[in-house]
PDB file of N, CA, C and O in Angstrom, chain B, residues numbered from 101:
ATOM      1  N   UNK B 101       0.830  -1.186   0.000  1.00  0.00           N
ATOM      2  CA  UNK B 101       0.000   0.000   0.000  1.00  0.00           C
ATOM      3  C   UNK B 101       0.874   1.248   0.000  1.00  0.00           C
ATOM      4  O   UNK B 101       2.042   1.211   0.385  1.00  0.00           O
ATOM      5  N   UNK B 102       0.309   2.297  -0.418  1.00  0.00           N
ATOM      6  CA  UNK B 102       1.023   3.558  -0.571  1.00  0.00           C
ATOM      7  C   UNK B 102       0.832   4.498   0.618  1.00  0.00           C
ATOM      8  O   UNK B 102       1.147   5.685   0.530  1.00  0.00           O
ATOM      9  N   UNK B 103       0.336   3.987   1.690  1.00  0.00           N
ATOM     10  CA  UNK B 103       0.007   4.842   2.827  1.00  0.00           C
ATOM     11  C   UNK B 103       1.208   5.624   3.341  1.00  0.00           C
ATOM     12  O   UNK B 103       1.101   6.821   3.607  1.00  0.00           O
ATOM     13  N   UNK B 104       2.324   4.970   3.480  1.00  0.00           N
ATOM     14  CA  UNK B 104       3.509   5.643   4.013  1.00  0.00           C
ATOM     15  C   UNK B 104       3.961   6.769   3.087  1.00  0.00           C
ATOM     16  O   UNK B 104       4.234   7.878   3.545  1.00  0.00           O
ATOM     17  N   UNK B 105       4.041   6.489   1.794  1.00  0.00           N
ATOM     18  CA  UNK B 105       4.484   7.512   0.840  1.00  0.00           C
ATOM     19  C   UNK B 105       3.566   8.730   0.858  1.00  0.00           C
ATOM     20  O   UNK B 105       4.038   9.867   0.878  1.00  0.00           O
ATOM     21  N   UNK B 106       2.258   8.493   0.850  1.00  0.00           N
ATOM     22  CA  UNK B 106       1.310   9.610   0.879  1.00  0.00           C
ATOM     23  C   UNK B 106       1.450  10.423   2.163  1.00  0.00           C
ATOM     24  O   UNK B 106       1.415  11.654   2.143  1.00  0.00           O
ATOM     25  N   UNK B 107       1.608   9.718   3.267  1.00  0.00           N
ATOM     26  CA  UNK B 107       1.749  10.406   4.555  1.00  0.00           C
ATOM     27  C   UNK B 107       3.038  11.234   4.595  1.00  0.00           C
ATOM     28  O   UNK B 107       3.025  12.395   5.005  1.00  0.00           O
ATOM     29  N   UNK B 108       4.137  10.632   4.170  1.00  0.00           N
ATOM     30  CA  UNK B 108       5.423  11.333   4.206  1.00  0.00           C
ATOM     31  C   UNK B 108       5.470  12.485   3.209  1.00  0.00           C
ATOM     32  O   UNK B 108       6.076  13.518   3.490  1.00  0.00           O
ATOM     33  N   UNK B 109       4.839  12.321   2.052  1.00  0.00           N
ATOM     34  CA  UNK B 109       4.799  13.414   1.065  1.00  0.00           C
ATOM     35  C   UNK B 109       4.127  14.659   1.635  1.00  0.00           C
ATOM     36  O   UNK B 109       4.393  15.777   1.193  1.00  0.00           O
ATOM     37  N   UNK B 110       3.267  14.458   2.605  1.00  0.00           N
ATOM     38  CA  UNK B 110       2.538  15.590   3.225  1.00  0.00           C
ATOM     39  C   UNK B 110       3.130  15.978   4.582  1.00  0.00           C
ATOM     40  O   UNK B 110       2.544  16.764   5.326  1.00  0.00           O
ATOM     41  N   UNK B 111       4.314  15.407   4.891  1.00  0.00           N
ATOM     42  CA  UNK B 111       5.001  15.693   6.159  1.00  0.00           C
ATOM     43  C   UNK B 111       4.116  15.455   7.373  1.00  0.00           C
ATOM     44  O   UNK B 111       4.095  16.253   8.311  1.00  0.00           O
ATOM     45  N   UNK B 112       3.393  14.353   7.340  1.00  0.00           N
ATOM     46  CA  UNK B 112       2.523  13.984   8.453  1.00  0.00           C
ATOM     47  C   UNK B 112       3.146  12.831   9.234  1.00  0.00           C
ATOM     48  O   UNK B 112       3.916  12.042   8.687  1.00  0.00           O
ATOM     49  N   UNK B 113       2.809  12.744  10.501  1.00  0.00           N
ATOM     50  CA  UNK B 113       3.269  11.629  11.325  1.00  0.00           C
ATOM     51  C   UNK B 113       2.199  10.550  11.377  1.00  0.00           C
ATOM     52  O   UNK B 113       1.032  10.793  11.071  1.00  0.00           O
ATOM     53  N   UNK B 114       2.616   9.366  11.768  1.00  0.00           N
ATOM     54  CA  UNK B 114       1.644   8.294  11.967  1.00  0.00           C
ATOM     55  C   UNK B 114       0.628   8.688  13.028  1.00  0.00           C
ATOM     56  O   UNK B 114      -0.551   8.353  12.918  1.00  0.00           O
ATOM     57  N   UNK B 115       1.077   9.390  14.044  1.00  0.00           N
ATOM     58  CA  UNK B 115       0.172   9.819  15.114  1.00  0.00           C
ATOM     59  C   UNK B 115      -0.910  10.754  14.595  1.00  0.00           C
ATOM     60  O   UNK B 115      -2.065  10.664  15.011  1.00  0.00           O
ATOM     61  N   UNK B 116      -0.540  11.654  13.686  1.00  0.00           N
ATOM     62  CA  UNK B 116      -1.525  12.585  13.126  1.00  0.00           C
ATOM     63  C   UNK B 116      -2.592  11.840  12.327  1.00  0.00           C
ATOM     64  O   UNK B 116      -3.781  12.139  12.433  1.00  0.00           O
ATOM     65  N   UNK B 117      -2.156  10.874  11.533  1.00  0.00           N
ATOM     66  CA  UNK B 117      -3.117  10.100  10.741  1.00  0.00           C
ATOM     67  C   UNK B 117      -3.967   9.232  11.666  1.00  0.00           C
ATOM     68  O   UNK B 117      -5.177   9.117  11.472  1.00  0.00           O
ATOM     69  N   UNK B 118      -3.345   8.628  12.657  1.00  0.00           N
ATOM     70  CA  UNK B 118      -4.091   7.801  13.609  1.00  0.00           C
ATOM     71  C   UNK B 118      -5.145   8.633  14.333  1.00  0.00           C
ATOM     72  O   UNK B 118      -6.260   8.162  14.559  1.00  0.00           O
ATOM     73  N   UNK B 119      -4.805   9.849  14.691  1.00  0.00           N
ATOM     74  CA  UNK B 119      -5.773  10.732  15.342  1.00  0.00           C
ATOM     75  C   UNK B 119      -6.945  11.009  14.412  1.00  0.00           C
ATOM     76  O   UNK B 119      -8.100  10.971  14.838  1.00  0.00           O
ATOM     77  N   UNK B 120      -6.654  11.288  13.142  1.00  0.00           N
ATOM     78  CA  UNK B 120      -7.707  11.525  12.165  1.00  0.00           C
ATOM     79  C   UNK B 120      -8.637  10.306  12.057  1.00  0.00           C
ATOM     80  O   UNK B 120      -9.855  10.451  11.952  1.00  0.00           O
ATOM     81  N   UNK B 121      -8.046   9.108  12.084  1.00  0.00           N
ATOM     82  CA  UNK B 121      -8.833   7.881  11.948  1.00  0.00           C
ATOM     83  C   UNK B 121      -9.454   7.419  13.262  1.00  0.00           C
ATOM     84  O   UNK B 121     -10.263   6.492  13.284  1.00  0.00           O
ATOM     85  N   UNK B 122      -9.064   8.082  14.366  1.00  0.00           N
ATOM     86  CA  UNK B 122      -9.554   7.732  15.704  1.00  0.00           C
ATOM     87  C   UNK B 122      -9.131   6.324  16.109  1.00  0.00           C
ATOM     88  O   UNK B 122      -9.920   5.537  16.632  1.00  0.00           O
ATOM     89  N   UNK B 123      -7.849   6.035  15.848  1.00  0.00           N
ATOM     90  CA  UNK B 123      -7.254   4.765  16.241  1.00  0.00           C
ATOM     91  C   UNK B 123      -5.917   5.053  16.925  1.00  0.00           C
ATOM     92  O   UNK B 123      -5.460   6.196  16.946  1.00  0.00           O
ATOM     93  N   UNK B 124      -5.300   4.024  17.478  1.00  0.00           N
ATOM     94  CA  UNK B 124      -3.989   4.187  18.116  1.00  0.00           C
ATOM     95  C   UNK B 124      -2.887   4.229  17.064  1.00  0.00           C
ATOM     96  O   UNK B 124      -3.020   3.648  15.987  1.00  0.00           O
ATOM     97  N   UNK B 125      -1.812   4.915  17.383  1.00  0.00           N
ATOM     98  CA  UNK B 125      -0.689   5.065  16.456  1.00  0.00           C
ATOM     99  C   UNK B 125      -0.091   3.710  16.093  1.00  0.00           C
ATOM    100  O   UNK B 125       0.231   3.472  14.929  1.00  0.00           O
ATOM    101  N   UNK B 126       0.063   2.816  17.077  1.00  0.00           N
ATOM    102  CA  UNK B 126       0.679   1.525  16.757  1.00  0.00           C
ATOM    103  C   UNK B 126      -0.219   0.676  15.855  1.00  0.00           C
ATOM    104  O   UNK B 126       0.285  -0.132  15.075  1.00  0.00           O
ATOM    105  N   UNK B 127      -1.520   0.843  15.947  1.00  0.00           N
ATOM    106  CA  UNK B 127      -2.433   0.154  15.025  1.00  0.00           C
ATOM    107  C   UNK B 127      -2.219   0.677  13.612  1.00  0.00           C
ATOM    108  O   UNK B 127      -2.123  -0.100  12.662  1.00  0.00           O
ATOM    109  N   UNK B 128      -2.144   2.001  13.479  1.00  0.00           N
ATOM    110  CA  UNK B 128      -1.897   2.573  12.155  1.00  0.00           C
ATOM    111  C   UNK B 128      -0.554   2.101  11.606  1.00  0.00           C
ATOM    112  O   UNK B 128      -0.447   1.794  10.419  1.00  0.00           O
ATOM    113  N   UNK B 129       0.460   2.041  12.444  1.00  0.00           N
ATOM    114  CA  UNK B 129       1.773   1.565  12.019  1.00  0.00           C
ATOM    115  C   UNK B 129       1.679   0.151  11.439  1.00  0.00           C
ATOM    116  O   UNK B 129       2.322  -0.161  10.437  1.00  0.00           O
ATOM    117  N   UNK B 130       0.883  -0.685  12.068  1.00  0.00           N
ATOM    118  CA  UNK B 130       0.700  -2.052  11.568  1.00  0.00           C
ATOM    119  C   UNK B 130       0.006  -2.067  10.215  1.00  0.00           C
ATOM    120  O   UNK B 130       0.279  -2.940   9.391  1.00  0.00           O
ATOM    121  N   UNK B 131      -0.884  -1.116   9.976  1.00  0.00           N
ATOM    122  CA  UNK B 131      -1.512  -1.010   8.657  1.00  0.00           C
ATOM    123  C   UNK B 131      -0.463  -0.632   7.612  1.00  0.00           C
ATOM    124  O   UNK B 131      -0.421  -1.216   6.529  1.00  0.00           O
ATOM    125  N   UNK B 132       0.375   0.337   7.936  1.00  0.00           N
ATOM    126  CA  UNK B 132       1.401   0.781   6.982  1.00  0.00           C
ATOM    127  C   UNK B 132       2.396  -0.319   6.639  1.00  0.00           C
ATOM    128  O   UNK B 132       2.827  -0.432   5.492  1.00  0.00           O
ATOM    129  N   UNK B 133       2.758  -1.121   7.618  1.00  0.00           N
ATOM    130  CA  UNK B 133       3.759  -2.165   7.387  1.00  0.00           C
ATOM    131  C   UNK B 133       3.162  -3.468   6.870  1.00  0.00           C
ATOM    132  O   UNK B 133       3.896  -4.405   6.558  1.00  0.00           O
ATOM    133  N   UNK B 134       1.840  -3.533   6.777  1.00  0.00           N
ATOM    134  CA  UNK B 134       1.194  -4.741   6.274  1.00  0.00           C
ATOM    135  C   UNK B 134       1.072  -5.844   7.303  1.00  0.00           C
ATOM    136  O   UNK B 134       0.724  -6.972   6.956  1.00  0.00           O
ATOM    137  N   UNK B 135       1.353  -5.543   8.569  1.00  0.00           N
ATOM    138  CA  UNK B 135       1.220  -6.542   9.626  1.00  0.00           C
ATOM    139  C   UNK B 135      -0.240  -6.786   9.986  1.00  0.00           C
ATOM    140  O   UNK B 135      -0.586  -7.794  10.602  1.00  0.00           O
ATOM    141  N   UNK B 136      -1.070  -5.858   9.595  1.00  0.00           N
ATOM    142  CA  UNK B 136      -2.500  -5.943   9.912  1.00  0.00           C
ATOM    143  C   UNK B 136      -3.279  -5.402   8.722  1.00  0.00           C
ATOM    144  O   UNK B 136      -2.867  -4.424   8.099  1.00  0.00           O
ATOM    145  N   UNK B 137      -4.395  -6.033   8.408  1.00  0.00           N
ATOM    146  CA  UNK B 137      -5.225  -5.542   7.312  1.00  0.00           C
ATOM    147  C   UNK B 137      -6.063  -4.367   7.773  1.00  0.00           C
ATOM    148  O   UNK B 137      -6.655  -4.383   8.852  1.00  0.00           O
ATOM    149  N   UNK B 138      -6.099  -3.358   6.936  1.00  0.00           N
ATOM    150  CA  UNK B 138      -6.854  -2.156   7.269  1.00  0.00           C
ATOM    151  C   UNK B 138      -8.319  -2.358   6.895  1.00  0.00           C
ATOM    152  O   UNK B 138      -8.615  -2.817   5.791  1.00  0.00           O
ATOM    153  N   UNK B 139      -9.228  -2.026   7.788  1.00  0.00           N
ATOM    154  CA  UNK B 139     -10.657  -2.169   7.474  1.00  0.00           C
ATOM    155  C   UNK B 139     -11.072  -1.263   6.312  1.00  0.00           C
ATOM    156  O   UNK B 139     -10.525  -0.176   6.124  1.00  0.00           O
ATOM    157  N   UNK B 140     -12.033  -1.731   5.553  1.00  0.00           N
ATOM    158  CA  UNK B 140     -12.499  -1.001   4.382  1.00  0.00           C
ATOM    159  C   UNK B 140     -12.943   0.416   4.725  1.00  0.00           C
ATOM    160  O   UNK B 140     -12.649   1.350   3.979  1.00  0.00           O
ATOM    161  N   UNK B 141     -13.638   0.588   5.831  1.00  0.00           N
ATOM    162  CA  UNK B 141     -14.111   1.932   6.180  1.00  0.00           C
ATOM    163  C   UNK B 141     -12.951   2.898   6.401  1.00  0.00           C
ATOM    164  O   UNK B 141     -13.051   4.076   6.057  1.00  0.00           O
ATOM    165  N   UNK B 142     -11.851   2.408   6.972  1.00  0.00           N
ATOM    166  CA  UNK B 142     -10.682   3.275   7.158  1.00  0.00           C
ATOM    167  C   UNK B 142      -9.992   3.556   5.832  1.00  0.00           C
ATOM    168  O   UNK B 142      -9.486   4.659   5.622  1.00  0.00           O
ATOM    169  N   UNK B 143      -9.963   2.583   4.940  1.00  0.00           N
ATOM    170  CA  UNK B 143      -9.404   2.817   3.605  1.00  0.00           C
ATOM    171  C   UNK B 143     -10.184   3.899   2.875  1.00  0.00           C
ATOM    172  O   UNK B 143      -9.603   4.763   2.217  1.00  0.00           O
ATOM    173  N   UNK B 144     -11.487   3.845   2.995  1.00  0.00           N
ATOM    174  CA  UNK B 144     -12.328   4.853   2.346  1.00  0.00           C
ATOM    175  C   UNK B 144     -12.057   6.228   2.944  1.00  0.00           C
ATOM    176  O   UNK B 144     -11.948   7.215   2.216  1.00  0.00           O
ATOM    177  N   UNK B 145     -11.949   6.294   4.264  1.00  0.00           N
ATOM    178  CA  UNK B 145     -11.641   7.580   4.913  1.00  0.00           C
ATOM    179  C   UNK B 145     -10.294   8.123   4.432  1.00  0.00           C
ATOM    180  O   UNK B 145     -10.157   9.323   4.194  1.00  0.00           O
ATOM    181  N   UNK B 146      -9.305   7.246   4.291  1.00  0.00           N
ATOM    182  CA  UNK B 146      -7.988   7.680   3.821  1.00  0.00           C
ATOM    183  C   UNK B 146      -8.032   8.121   2.360  1.00  0.00           C
ATOM    184  O   UNK B 146      -7.342   9.065   1.975  1.00  0.00           O
ATOM    185  N   UNK B 147      -8.832   7.449   1.554  1.00  0.00           N
ATOM    186  CA  UNK B 147      -8.971   7.855   0.156  1.00  0.00           C
ATOM    187  C   UNK B 147      -9.546   9.265   0.071  1.00  0.00           C
ATOM    188  O   UNK B 147      -9.086  10.070  -0.738  1.00  0.00           O
ATOM    189  N   UNK B 148     -10.533   9.569   0.886  1.00  0.00           N
ATOM    190  CA  UNK B 148     -11.067  10.938   0.942  1.00  0.00           C
ATOM    191  C   UNK B 148     -10.002  11.905   1.444  1.00  0.00           C
ATOM    192  O   UNK B 148      -9.818  12.981   0.875  1.00  0.00           O
ATOM    193  N   UNK B 149      -9.306  11.525   2.500  1.00  0.00           N
ATOM    194  CA  UNK B 149      -8.298  12.395   3.108  1.00  0.00           C
ATOM    195  C   UNK B 149      -7.207  12.768   2.098  1.00  0.00           C
ATOM    196  O   UNK B 149      -6.818  13.931   1.992  1.00  0.00           O
ATOM    197  N   UNK B 150      -6.727  11.775   1.367  1.00  0.00           N
ATOM    198  CA  UNK B 150      -5.649  11.998   0.392  1.00  0.00           C
ATOM    199  C   UNK B 150      -6.161  12.356  -1.001  1.00  0.00           C
ATOM    200  O   UNK B 150      -5.370  12.554  -1.923  1.00  0.00           O
ATOM    201  N   UNK B 151      -7.474  12.438  -1.156  1.00  0.00           N
ATOM    202  CA  UNK B 151      -8.105  12.756  -2.437  1.00  0.00           C
ATOM    203  C   UNK B 151      -7.631  11.810  -3.535  1.00  0.00           C
ATOM    204  O   UNK B 151      -7.146  12.238  -4.582  1.00  0.00           O
ATOM    205  N   UNK B 152      -7.780  10.531  -3.272  1.00  0.00           N
ATOM    206  CA  UNK B 152      -7.396   9.494  -4.210  1.00  0.00           C
ATOM    207  C   UNK B 152      -8.421   8.370  -4.134  1.00  0.00           C
ATOM    208  O   UNK B 152      -9.478   8.536  -3.525  1.00  0.00           O
ATOM    209  N   UNK B 153      -8.123   7.248  -4.737  1.00  0.00           N
ATOM    210  CA  UNK B 153      -9.049   6.109  -4.708  1.00  0.00           C
ATOM    211  C   UNK B 153      -8.501   5.003  -3.810  1.00  0.00           C
ATOM    212  O   UNK B 153      -7.303   4.940  -3.536  1.00  0.00           O
ATOM    213  N   UNK B 154      -9.394   4.141  -3.362  1.00  0.00           N
ATOM    214  CA  UNK B 154      -8.979   2.971  -2.599  1.00  0.00           C
ATOM    215  C   UNK B 154      -8.083   2.097  -3.467  1.00  0.00           C
ATOM    216  O   UNK B 154      -7.102   1.540  -2.975  1.00  0.00           O
ATOM    217  N   UNK B 155      -8.409   1.970  -4.749  1.00  0.00           N
ATOM    218  CA  UNK B 155      -7.575   1.189  -5.662  1.00  0.00           C
ATOM    219  C   UNK B 155      -6.141   1.708  -5.685  1.00  0.00           C
ATOM    220  O   UNK B 155      -5.197   0.919  -5.716  1.00  0.00           O
ATOM    221  N   UNK B 156      -5.971   3.024  -5.670  1.00  0.00           N
ATOM    222  CA  UNK B 156      -4.628   3.600  -5.649  1.00  0.00           C
ATOM    223  C   UNK B 156      -3.928   3.281  -4.329  1.00  0.00           C
ATOM    224  O   UNK B 156      -2.751   2.919  -4.322  1.00  0.00           O
ATOM    225  N   UNK B 157      -4.642   3.412  -3.223  1.00  0.00           N
ATOM    226  CA  UNK B 157      -4.043   3.097  -1.924  1.00  0.00           C
ATOM    227  C   UNK B 157      -3.572   1.649  -1.855  1.00  0.00           C
ATOM    228  O   UNK B 157      -2.546   1.351  -1.244  1.00  0.00           O
ATOM    229  N   UNK B 158      -4.327   0.752  -2.484  1.00  0.00           N
ATOM    230  CA  UNK B 158      -3.992  -0.673  -2.459  1.00  0.00           C
ATOM    231  C   UNK B 158      -2.975  -1.077  -3.521  1.00  0.00           C
ATOM    232  O   UNK B 158      -2.529  -2.224  -3.546  1.00  0.00           O
ATOM    233  N   UNK B 159      -2.606  -0.147  -4.397  1.00  0.00           N
ATOM    234  CA  UNK B 159      -1.637  -0.464  -5.447  1.00  0.00           C
ATOM    235  C   UNK B 159      -2.240  -1.157  -6.648  1.00  0.00           C
ATOM    236  O   UNK B 159      -1.508  -1.705  -7.472  1.00  0.00           O
ATOM    237  N   UNK B 160      -3.556  -1.147  -6.768  1.00  0.00           N
ATOM    238  CA  UNK B 160      -4.231  -1.795  -7.896  1.00  0.00           C
ATOM    239  C   UNK B 160      -4.072  -0.962  -9.163  1.00  0.00           C
ATOM    240  O   UNK B 160      -3.998  -1.506 -10.265  1.00  0.00           O
ATOM    241  N   UNK B 161      -4.021   0.350  -9.003  1.00  0.00           N
ATOM    242  CA  UNK B 161      -3.856   1.253 -10.136  1.00  0.00           C
ATOM    243  C   UNK B 161      -2.740   2.255  -9.834  1.00  0.00           C
ATOM    244  O   UNK B 161      -2.433   2.543  -8.677  1.00  0.00           O
ATOM    245  N   UNK B 162      -2.157   2.763 -10.883  1.00  0.00           N
ATOM    246  CA  UNK B 162      -1.151   3.808 -10.732  1.00  0.00           C
ATOM    247  C   UNK B 162      -1.755   5.189 -10.865  1.00  0.00           C
ATOM    248  O   UNK B 162      -1.062   6.193 -10.701  1.00  0.00           O
ATOM    249  N   UNK B 163      -3.041   5.247 -11.159  1.00  0.00           N
ATOM    250  CA  UNK B 163      -3.755   6.512 -11.328  1.00  0.00           C
ATOM    251  C   UNK B 163      -4.194   7.027  -9.976  1.00  0.00           C
ATOM    252  O   UNK B 163      -5.009   6.399  -9.300  1.00  0.00           O
ATOM    253  N   UNK B 164      -3.655   8.171  -9.577  1.00  0.00           N
ATOM    254  CA  UNK B 164      -3.969   8.673  -8.235  1.00  0.00           C
ATOM    255  C   UNK B 164      -5.259   9.488  -8.170  1.00  0.00           C
ATOM    256  O   UNK B 164      -5.791   9.710  -7.082  1.00  0.00           O
ATOM    257  N   UNK B 165      -5.769   9.935  -9.319  1.00  0.00           N
ATOM    258  CA  UNK B 165      -7.018  10.711  -9.298  1.00  0.00           C
ATOM    259  C   UNK B 165      -8.165   9.827  -8.829  1.00  0.00           C
ATOM    260  O   UNK B 165      -8.274   8.672  -9.242  1.00  0.00           O
ATOM    261  N   UNK B 166      -9.023  10.371  -7.964  1.00  0.00           N
ATOM    262  CA  UNK B 166     -10.143   9.556  -7.489  1.00  0.00           C
ATOM    263  C   UNK B 166     -11.202   9.371  -8.563  1.00  0.00           C
ATOM    264  O   UNK B 166     -11.321  10.175  -9.488  1.00  0.00           O
ATOM    265  N   UNK B 167     -11.955   8.316  -8.425  1.00  0.00           N
ATOM    266  CA  UNK B 167     -13.110   8.098  -9.283  1.00  0.00           C
ATOM    267  C   UNK B 167     -14.188   9.105  -8.913  1.00  0.00           C
ATOM    268  O   UNK B 167     -14.118   9.713  -7.845  1.00  0.00           O
ATOM    269  N   UNK B 168     -15.183   9.293  -9.774  1.00  0.00           N
ATOM    270  CA  UNK B 168     -16.332  10.107  -9.352  1.00  0.00           C
ATOM    271  C   UNK B 168     -16.943   9.470  -8.095  1.00  0.00           C
ATOM    272  O   UNK B 168     -17.099   8.252  -8.009  1.00  0.00           O
ATOM    273  N   UNK B 169     -17.276  10.311  -7.148  1.00  0.00           N
ATOM    274  CA  UNK B 169     -17.727   9.798  -5.862  1.00  0.00           C
ATOM    275  C   UNK B 169     -19.221   9.987  -5.655  1.00  0.00           C
ATOM    276  O   UNK B 169     -19.834  10.932  -6.149  1.00  0.00           O
ATOM    277  N   UNK B 170     -19.773   9.055  -4.909  1.00  0.00           N
ATOM    278  CA  UNK B 170     -21.181   9.128  -4.552  1.00  0.00           C
ATOM    279  C   UNK B 170     -21.421  10.226  -3.522  1.00  0.00           C
ATOM    280  O   UNK B 170     -22.454  10.895  -3.541  1.00  0.00           O
ATOM    281  N   UNK B 171     -20.440  10.406  -2.610  1.00  0.00           N
ATOM    282  CA  UNK B 171     -20.540  11.431  -1.568  1.00  0.00           C
ATOM    283  C   UNK B 171     -19.410  12.429  -1.753  1.00  0.00           C
ATOM    284  O   UNK B 171     -18.317  12.067  -2.190  1.00  0.00           O
ATOM    285  N   UNK B 172     -19.673  13.679  -1.422  1.00  0.00           N
ATOM    286  CA  UNK B 172     -18.701  14.744  -1.621  1.00  0.00           C
ATOM    287  C   UNK B 172     -17.680  14.863  -0.506  1.00  0.00           C
ATOM    288  O   UNK B 172     -16.653  15.522  -0.669  1.00  0.00           O
ATOM    289  N   UNK B 173     -17.952  14.239   0.608  1.00  0.00           N
ATOM    290  CA  UNK B 173     -17.025  14.355   1.729  1.00  0.00           C
ATOM    291  C   UNK B 173     -17.085  13.100   2.588  1.00  0.00           C
ATOM    292  O   UNK B 173     -18.011  12.296   2.483  1.00  0.00           O
ATOM    293  N   UNK B 174     -16.085  12.955   3.432  1.00  0.00           N
ATOM    294  CA  UNK B 174     -16.071  11.813   4.339  1.00  0.00           C
ATOM    295  C   UNK B 174     -17.222  11.914   5.338  1.00  0.00           C
ATOM    296  O   UNK B 174     -17.714  10.895   5.822  1.00  0.00           O
ATOM    297  N   UNK B 175     -17.648  13.123   5.645  1.00  0.00           N
ATOM    298  CA  UNK B 175     -18.790  13.295   6.545  1.00  0.00           C
ATOM    299  C   UNK B 175     -20.069  12.723   5.922  1.00  0.00           C
ATOM    300  O   UNK B 175     -20.867  12.089   6.612  1.00  0.00           O
ATOM    301  N   UNK B 176     -20.258  12.948   4.629  1.00  0.00           N
ATOM    302  CA  UNK B 176     -21.423  12.361   3.944  1.00  0.00           C
ATOM    303  C   UNK B 176     -21.313  10.841   3.929  1.00  0.00           C
ATOM    304  O   UNK B 176     -22.305  10.141   4.132  1.00  0.00           O
ATOM    305  N   UNK B 177     -20.105  10.331   3.688  1.00  0.00           N
ATOM    306  CA  UNK B 177     -19.875   8.884   3.733  1.00  0.00           C
ATOM    307  C   UNK B 177     -20.255   8.338   5.103  1.00  0.00           C
ATOM    308  O   UNK B 177     -20.946   7.324   5.205  1.00  0.00           O
ATOM    309  N   UNK B 178     -19.804   9.011   6.153  1.00  0.00           N
ATOM    310  CA  UNK B 178     -20.071   8.568   7.529  1.00  0.00           C
ATOM    311  C   UNK B 178     -21.572   8.491   7.813  1.00  0.00           C
ATOM    312  O   UNK B 178     -22.019   7.609   8.546  1.00  0.00           O
ATOM    313  N   UNK B 179     -22.343   9.402   7.242  1.00  0.00           N
ATOM    314  CA  UNK B 179     -23.792   9.420   7.465  1.00  0.00           C
ATOM    315  C   UNK B 179     -24.470   8.185   6.852  1.00  0.00           C
ATOM    316  O   UNK B 179     -25.541   7.774   7.299  1.00  0.00           O
ATOM    317  N   UNK B 180     -23.848   7.609   5.843  1.00  0.00           N
ATOM    318  CA  UNK B 180     -24.452   6.459   5.157  1.00  0.00           C
ATOM    319  C   UNK B 180     -23.827   5.131   5.562  1.00  0.00           C
ATOM    320  O   UNK B 180     -24.219   4.078   5.059  1.00  0.00           O
ATOM    321  N   UNK B 181     -22.889   5.176   6.439  1.00  0.00           N
ATOM    322  CA  UNK B 181     -22.178   3.968   6.864  1.00  0.00           C
ATOM    323  C   UNK B 181     -23.040   3.110   7.749  1.00  0.00           C
ATOM    324  O   UNK B 181     -22.601   2.052   8.200  1.00  0.00           O
TER     325      UNK B 181
END
């Protein structure tokens, strides 16, 4: 996954991203290193945060532009979760 590269490109710490996701820093670290699978809902939140697609985060595509979205923000996504 590209989580580490995206985070570092924006000069963010694991703690900052973990706070955004409302999880512990060591849990997020395990997601970045592949020691733990990241839940789909968190992947979606990260795709919104980084303005990209889940496919890009997972390395399925090299295209970083997001697909057209059903919801305009992560808050709208959260309302339908």
